[in-house]
C-alpha positions in Angstrom: 34.0 63.4 67.6 33.3 60.5 70.1 31.9 57.6 68.5 28.8 56.6 70.3 28.4 53.5 68.3 30.7 50.5 67.7 29.0 49.5 64.2 26.8 50.8 61.6 25.1 48.5 59.0 24.4 50.8 56.5 22.2 50.7 53.2 20.3 47.4 53.6 16.7 46.5 53.6 16.1 45.6 57.3 13.3 43.5 58.5 11.7 45.5 61.4 8.9 43.8 63.5 5.4 45.0 62.3 6.8 46.6 59.2 8.7 44.1 57.3 11.6 45.3 54.9 12.4 48.9 55.7 15.3 51.3 54.5 17.1 51.6 57.6 20.6 51.4 59.3 21.3 49.4 62.5 23.4 51.0 65.1 25.3 48.5 67.5 27.1 49.4 70.7 28.4 46.5 73.3 26.8 43.7 71.2 23.4 45.2 71.5 21.2 47.1 68.9 21.6 50.6 69.9 19.9 52.3 67.2 17.6 52.0 64.0 17.9 55.0 61.9 17.3 56.5 58.5 19.9 56.0 56.0 20.5 59.8 55.8 20.8 60.2 59.6 24.5 61.3 60.3 25.1 59.3 63.4 28.5 58.0 63.6 29.8 54.6 64.3 33.3 53.2 64.8 33.0 50.9 61.8 30.4 51.6 58.9 29.7 48.2 56.8 27.8 49.0 53.5 25.3 46.2 52.7 23.5 48.2 49.8 21.2 45.7 48.0 21.3 43.3 50.7 18.5 42.1 53.1 19.0 42.3 57.1 17.0 39.6 58.9 17.3 38.7 62.6 19.9 35.9 63.1 18.2 32.5 62.6 17.7 30.3 65.6 18.0 26.6 65.5 16.2 25.0 68.3 17.0 21.3 67.5 20.7 20.5 67.5 22.7 17.3 68.4 26.6 17.7 69.2 29.4 15.3 70.2 30.7 12.5 68.0 28.2 10.2 69.9 25.6 13.0 69.5 25.0 13.1 73.4 27.3 15.9 74.6 29.9 18.2 73.0 33.3 17.3 74.4 36.1 18.1 72.3 36.7 21.5 70.7 35.9 20.5 67.3 32.5 19.3 68.5 31.7 23.1 69.0 33.9 24.8 66.5 33.1 23.0 63.4 29.4 22.5 63.9 28.8 26.0 65.1 31.1 27.3 61.9 28.3 25.4 59.8 25.8 27.2 61.7 27.1 30.9 61.1 27.9 29.9 57.5 24.2 29.5 57.2 22.9 32.4 58.9 22.1 30.8 62.1 23.2 33.1 65.3 21.8 31.0 68.3 21.3 27.3 68.7 19.8 25.0 71.4 21.8 21.6 72.0 20.3 18.6 73.4 22.3 16.9 75.9 21.9 13.2 76.6 23.0 11.4 79.8 21.8 8.8 82.5 24.2 10.6 84.9 22.9 13.8 86.9 23.2 16.8 84.7 24.8 19.3 86.8 28.5 18.4 86.3 27.4 17.6 82.4 26.1 21.0 82.0 29.0 22.5 83.5 31.3 20.5 81.2 29.4 21.3 78.0 28.8 24.6 78.7 32.8 25.2 79.2 33.5 23.4 75.8 30.9 25.7 74.1 31.8 28.9 75.6 35.4 28.6 74.5 34.5 27.1 70.9 31.3 28.1 69.8 30.8 30.6 67.0 27.0 30.8 68.0 25.3 31.6 71.2 23.9 28.4 72.7 21.5 27.2 75.3 20.6 23.5 76.2 17.6 21.1 76.3 18.3 18.1 78.7 17.2 14.6 77.7 15.6 13.1 80.8 14.8 9.4 81.6 15.8 8.5 85.3 14.0 9.0 88.7 16.8 11.3 89.7 16.3 13.5 86.6 12.8 14.1 87.6 13.8 15.1 91.3 16.3 17.6 89.8 13.9 19.4 87.4 13.5 22.3 89.7 17.6 22.7 89.8 17.8 22.5 86.1 15.6 25.5 85.6 17.6 27.3 88.1 20.8 26.7 85.9 18.8 28.0 83.1 17.7 25.1 81.2 13.9 24.9 80.7 12.9 22.4 78.1 13.2 18.7 78.4 13.3 16.0 75.9 11.7 12.8 76.4 12.2 9.9 73.9 8.8 8.1 73.6 10.4 5.3 71.7 13.1 4.6 74.5 11.3 1.5 75.8 13.0 -1.7 76.7 16.7 -1.5 75.7 15.7 0.8 72.6 17.8 3.7 74.1 20.6 1.6 75.2 23.1 2.4 72.3 22.8 6.1 73.6 23.3 5.1 77.3 19.6 5.7 78.3 17.3 3.5 80.1 13.8 2.3 78.9 10.8 4.2 80.1 7.2 4.3 79.7 4.1 6.7 79.8 4.0 7.0 83.4 7.5 8.6 83.6 6.4 10.8 80.9 3.1 11.9 82.9 5.3 12.7 85.8 7.6 14.7 83.7 4.8 16.7 82.0 3.4 17.4 85.6 6.7 18.7 86.8 7.5 20.9 83.7 4.0 22.4 84.3 4.9 23.2 87.9 8.3 24.7 86.8 7.1 26.8 83.7 9.2 24.5 81.8 8.2 22.6 78.4 8.5 18.9 77.3 10.0 18.1 74.0 8.7 14.8 73.1 10.0 12.3 70.2 6.9 10.8 69.2 7.0 7.2 68.0 5.2 4.3 69.3 8.0 1.7 69.5 5.9 -1.3 70.2 4.3 -0.7 66.6 8.0 -0.3 65.3 8.8 -3.6 67.0 5.8 -5.4 65.3 6.8 -4.1 62.0 10.4 -5.2 62.4 8.8 -8.6 62.3 7.4 -8.3 58.8 9.5 -9.0 55.6 11.8 -6.0 54.8 10.6 -4.0 51.7 13.8 -4.3 49.8 11.6 -4.1 46.5 11.3 -0.2 47.3 14.0 2.3 47.3 16.1 2.7 50.4 14.4 5.7 51.7 10.9 4.4 50.9 11.7 1.2 52.6 12.7 2.9 55.8 9.5 4.9 55.6 7.6 1.8 55.4 9.5 0.4 58.6 8.5 3.4 60.5 5.3 4.6 59.0 3.5 7.8 59.5 0.9 6.5 62.1 3.6 5.2 64.3 4.5 9.0 64.8 0.8 10.5 64.6 -0.3 8.0 67.6 2.3 9.0 69.8 2.1 12.9 68.9 -1.7 12.7 69.7 -1.0 10.9 72.9 1.4 13.1 74.6 -0.4 16.3 73.3 -3.5 14.8 75.3 -1.6 14.1 78.5 -0.4 17.6 78.1 -3.9 18.9 78.6 -4.6 16.6 81.7 -1.3 17.7 83.3 -1.4 21.5 82.1 2.2 21.2 80.5 3.5 22.8 77.5 4.6 20.5 74.9 7.0 21.2 71.7 6.7 18.0 69.3 9.9 17.9 67.7 10.5 17.3 64.2 7.1 16.6 62.7 7.4 14.6 59.6 4.2 13.6 58.0 0.6 14.8 57.3 -1.0 12.5 59.8 1.1 13.7 62.8 0.6 17.4 62.0 -3.3 16.8 61.5 -3.0 15.0 64.9 -1.4 17.9 66.6 -3.5 20.4 65.2 -6.8 18.5 66.4 -5.3 18.5 69.9 -4.4 22.1 69.8 -8.1 22.9 68.9 -8.9 22.0 72.5 -5.7 22.7 74.3 -3.6 25.6 73.0 0.1 24.8 74.6 0.8 22.2 71.8 3.6 23.6 69.6 5.0 22.2 66.6 8.4 21.9 64.9 9.2 20.4 61.5 12.7 20.2 60.1 14.2 21.3 56.8 14.5 17.9 55.6 10.8 17.2 55.8 10.1 20.4 53.7 12.8 19.8 51.1 13.5 16.0 50.7 10.9 13.0 50.4 11.4 9.2 49.9 12.5 9.4 46.2 15.4 11.8 47.0 18.6 10.6 45.5 20.8 11.0 48.5 20.2 7.2 49.6 21.4 6.2 53.0 22.5 9.7 53.6 19.1 10.6 54.1 18.2 7.9 56.9 16.8 9.9 59.9 14.0 9.0 62.3 11.3 9.8 61.9 12.0 9.0 58.1 11.7 11.2 55.2 8.1 10.8 53.9 6.0 11.0 50.8 5.6 14.2 48.7 2.2 14.7 49.7 3.7 14.9 53.3 6.1 17.5 52.1 3.0 19.6 50.6 0.9 19.0 54.1 3.9 20.5 56.2 4.5 23.4 53.6 0.5 24.3 54.3 1.2 23.9 57.9 4.1 26.4 57.5 2.1 28.9 55.7 -1.0 29.0 58.0 1.1 28.9 61.2 0.3 25.3 62.2 4.0 24.7 62.2 5.6 27.1 64.8 9.3 26.5 64.3 11.8 25.2 62.1 14.9 23.1 63.1 17.5 21.1 61.7 17.9 18.0 63.9 21.5 18.4 63.1 23.6 15.2 63.7 27.4 15.4 63.0 28.0 11.5 62.8 30.7 10.7 60.5 30.0 9.8 56.6 31.3 6.2 57.4 28.3 5.7 59.8 25.9 6.3 56.7 27.8 4.5 53.9 26.1 1.2 54.6 22.6 -0.3 53.5 19.5 1.5 54.9 19.1 -1.1 57.7 22.7 -0.7 59.1 23.2 3.0 58.5 22.9 5.3 61.4 20.0 7.8 61.5 20.3 11.5 61.2 22.4 13.9 59.3 23.9 17.4 59.5 21.7 20.2 58.6 22.8 23.3 60.4 23.9 25.2 57.6 21.4 24.5 55.2 18.2 25.4 57.3 18.0 29.1 56.7 19.0 29.0 52.9 16.8 26.1 51.9 13.7 27.0 54.1 13.9 30.9 53.0 14.3 30.1 49.2 11.7 27.5 49.1 9.0 29.6 51.2 9.5 32.4 48.9 9.4 30.3 46.0 5.9 29.3 47.1 4.9 33.0 47.5 5.0 32.4 51.7 5.5 36.0 53.1 9.0 37.0 54.5 7.1 37.7 57.8 6.2 34.2 58.2 9.7 32.8 57.3 11.3 34.9 59.7 8.8 34.0 62.5 9.2 30.4 61.9 13.2 30.5 61.7 13.9 33.0 64.3 11.0 34.9 66.4 8.7 32.0 67.5 11.6 29.9 68.8 12.9 32.9 70.6 9.6 33.2 72.2 8.7 29.8 73.0 12.3 29.3 74.6 12.3 32.1 76.7 15.0 34.2 74.6 12.5 37.1 73.5 13.3 40.2 72.7 16.8 39.5 73.5 17.0 37.1 70.5 14.7 36.9 67.4 14.0 40.5 66.4 15.8 43.6 65.1 14.9 46.1 67.7 16.7 48.4 70.0 17.9 46.6 73.1 18.1 43.4 71.5 21.3 41.4 70.7 23.0 42.6 67.6 22.3 39.1 66.0 22.1 39.7 62.1 22.3 37.8 59.0 23.1 39.9 55.8 21.5 38.0 52.7 22.1 38.5 49.1 18.8 37.3 47.4 20.0 37.8 43.9 23.1 35.7 44.7 23.5 32.0 44.5 24.9 29.1 46.6 25.8 25.6 45.9 25.3 23.2 49.1 28.5 21.3 49.5 29.9 19.4 52.3 33.2 21.1 52.1 31.3 24.5 52.7 29.1 23.2 55.4 32.2 22.8 57.8 30.7 19.7 59.8 32.8 17.1 60.8 30.2 14.6 59.4 31.9 15.4 55.7 28.5 15.1 53.8 25.1 16.5 53.3 22.0 15.0 51.7 21.6 18.1 49.9 25.0 18.0 48.0 25.0 19.9 44.8 21.7 21.5 45.3 21.7 25.0 44.0 19.9 27.7 46.2 19.3 31.5 44.9 20.4 33.1 48.0 23.8 33.9 49.4 24.8 34.5 53.2 27.3 37.5 53.0 27.5 38.4 56.8 26.5 36.9 60.0 26.7 38.8 63.0 26.6 37.4 66.5 26.2 39.7 69.6 27.8 42.6 67.2 30.9 40.8 66.2 31.3 39.4 62.8 31.1 35.2 62.8 31.1 35.4 59.1 32.1 38.3 57.1 32.1 38.3 53.3 31.4 34.7 53.3 34.7 33.9 55.4 34.7 32.7 58.8 36.0 34.9 61.8 39.2 33.7 63.4 37.7 33.6 67.0 34.4 32.2 68.3 32.5 34.6 70.4 29.3 32.5 71.4 27.8 33.0 74.8 25.6 30.8 77.1 21.8 31.5 76.9 20.2 30.8 80.5 16.3 30.4 79.9 14.4 30.1 83.0 10.9 29.5 81.4 9.8 28.0 78.1 6.3 27.3 76.7 3.3 28.9 78.0 5.2 30.4 80.6 7.6 32.2 78.6 4.8 33.3 76.3 3.0 34.9 79.3 6.1 36.7 80.5 6.4 38.3 77.2 2.8 39.5 77.3 3.1 40.5 81.0 6.2 42.5 80.0 4.1 44.3 77.0 1.0 45.2 79.0 
C-alpha cells in the first residue's frame, strides 16, 4: 500500500483549537499537518511514533530573541546553532530575532538570514531595531522583504545606545516611525523606559544596603517603565499604529497599558518568563540583572493576573547569549540580560497550571497569540490541517532540572540553575522533522525563514477576512 503520509504522531492527547486536549493522531506530509484522525483510524504513514500518555501542543513561539555575541546580529554558526538548540530543547519551534544596526538593513538581513537558514534548528523571522532617518525611508522596503515589526529603544537618547552602535533619538523620531508603521500595516515594538529619569536617579547614592537585584530595581524603578509605556501607547492612538510593548515587568506598566487599551485597542502586551518566575529576592545574583529589572513579588502576582485574564498577550524570553564572564561582576558593572529560550515553555506552563490557569490560556500566550500578532497564523500557532507540523510533545508526569549544560546556550549559565519543573520535553517537531527526539538533538538543523508582510492590527484583520 502506498504511504500517503510521512509521519503519524499516535496515542497522545492533542491540543486542538476550540476543543482543548483530545484523543487524536496527527498525520504529517511534506512538513504540513495533513490529517487529524481518531486513534482507531487505520490511515497508514511512513513512520508512526507512539506518544501514549503524553500531551501534544502547538510548538511554542518565542517572539523576543537576541542572537549574536554582541546581541546585535547572528554572524557565526554557533550564534544560530547553540541558541536554537536551547530553543528546541525547550519546545520552541519558531523564534523572532531582533537585528540591530545603524547601517541600512537590506545587506544585514541577507547575511543574518543566510546564517540562520544554514544553522537554525527552529524556523525564524526578524524584527529590526530602527534608529536612523535612512531606516525610516526604507520601512516600505523592509515590509516587502518580510519584516513587519520594528523595535524602537525609547531609552536610547544621547549616547545611551552607543555601546550597541545605535544613535540617540527622541519622541519625534518615534512619532514618525509609528505613522510609517501604521501606513504599512506593520507594528512598533517599543522598549519603554524614560532614560532622563534613569539619569537623574544615577546621580543619587547607590543602594548598596539592598541586595543586588533590589538595588538594580531601585535604580530603574517601575514608574520609569510605566511612564514611557503610557506615552508610546497614547502616541499610537494618535497615529493609528499598532504597538507591542515588550518585556512588561511591573504592575505599574501593565496597568498603564491596560488603561490606554480601554480607549485604543491596538496596544498589545508582552511579558517575559523572568518577570513571572523571578523577583528581587531571587538567589541568582548578578546573573539576574536585566533591563527592565526584576521587580517585587507583588509585580509577579499582578503579571500573573494579567496573564490569566488576557491583559498580557504573549510571553517571550528576551533571550541574550552574552557569556557568563560579563555577568560575574558587581550589579553596577555586570551586563544586563540572560539566556531564557530553553526555559520559557517549561517554566511558564508549569507555573500557570500550578496556579489553575487553563491550558487554553497558556497555549494562546506561548504560541497562538504571537502567531496572530506577527502575521504567521494559521501557518503557525495551531494544530490544524494545513498548518505547519510544529509540535511539542510533553510528559506532564515527568521532571526536568534546569541546568546550563542542558540549556545549550553559549552563555554557559541560567538564572534558574537547579530549579525543578514537573514537565519534560520529549519531542520537538519543526516542519515535520524531529529537531528533538526522546530528549536528544537532531544532527542537522532544518529551520526556515518566516516572511511576514503584516503585523499587529493589519495581521489580525487579515485573519478575520480569511475567516469570513
